[in-house]
N, C-alpha and C positions, 0 to 999 in steps of 0.2 A: 672937495666933498665935505659934507657936514659931519659932525661928531655923531657917533651911534646913539640912537634914542634909548637903547637898552645896553648899557656898558657891560662888559664881561664881568661875571661874578655877581651881578645884581639880578634879583628876581624880577621878572616882567611886571608883576603886580605892584612892585615898589617903584615904578618909573612913571613919568608923565604919560607915556604911551599906554601903560597898563591902566592908569587912572581914566584916561579918555575911553578906552575900551570898556571899562566897567560902567561908564555912563551911557554910552551909545550902543554897546554890544547887545546882541539878541536879534531875533527875527523882526521885531516890530518897532523898536524904539526910534530908529531913524525915520521910519515911515510916519510915525506920530509927529516927530519934530517937523518933518516936511509939511504935513497938512496944517499944523499950527502956524508954520511960517507963511504959508500961502493964505490962510484965512484969518489970522490974528487971534480970533476967539472962536472956540468950538465947544459944543456940548458933547457928552459921552456918545449919544446916539448918532450925532453928526460924524464924529470920528469913526464910529463903527461902520456906518454906511460908506464913508469915503475909503476906508481900508478894505472893506468887503469880506476878506477871508479870516478875520481875527475873531476868535470866540469872545463873548461878552466878558467872561471871567478873566481871560488873558488880558484884554484891554484894561480892565480895572486894575489888575496887578501891575501892568506896565505904567499906567498913570500914577499909581501910588509910588512906585520906585522912582519915576522921574520927578515927582513932587518931593520925595524924601531927599533926592540928590540936589534939589534946588534948581532944576532945569525948567520946570513948569510951575505955574501958579494956578491953584485951584480956588475958585471963588464961589462960595455957596450963598444963595439968596434965601432968606427966611420966608418961604412961602409954601403953599400946598397946591399942587404937588411940588416937591423940592426941585429947585433949579440949580444946576452946577455948571460953571463955565471954566474952561481951561485955556490958558494962554502961555506964551513963552516968557520966562523971567529974563533978566539981563544976562544971566549965565547961559540960558537957553539960546538967546539971540546971538551970543558970541560963538555958538556952534554952527550957525547958518553958513558962514563962509566955508567951513569944512564941507558941508553938504553941497555947496555950490561947486567946489573943486571936484568933488566926487561926480557930480552931474557932468561937468565939463570933460572929465576923464572918460566917462561912459560915452559921451557924444563923439569923442575922438577915436575910441577903441572898440566900440560895439560893432559886431559883424554886420548889422543892419545899416550902419552909417559909414563904414570904411569903404 
């Protein structure tokens, strides 16, 4: 068995596990990462349409947080109307195997597929 990811006496936020949760935690961040991994480059409204249930302001906040964490790249084009595209950074791409493992787990354990 592997060593504990959260050793006794250490605050969760001070561990690698806590760091990972701070990056991908929340209702929409993993969904945003999923869509960007599937489509490579997306604009704000494309993400909004793909996710469906996310409020405009919430998506904006999530994108800003993911950009601040270095997980996505925001590319702004100097034109009118403004054009902004989002894509995964190298750090963001490194999270995709984690999402793939979660997908696999769901496929094996979902009541619909068991």
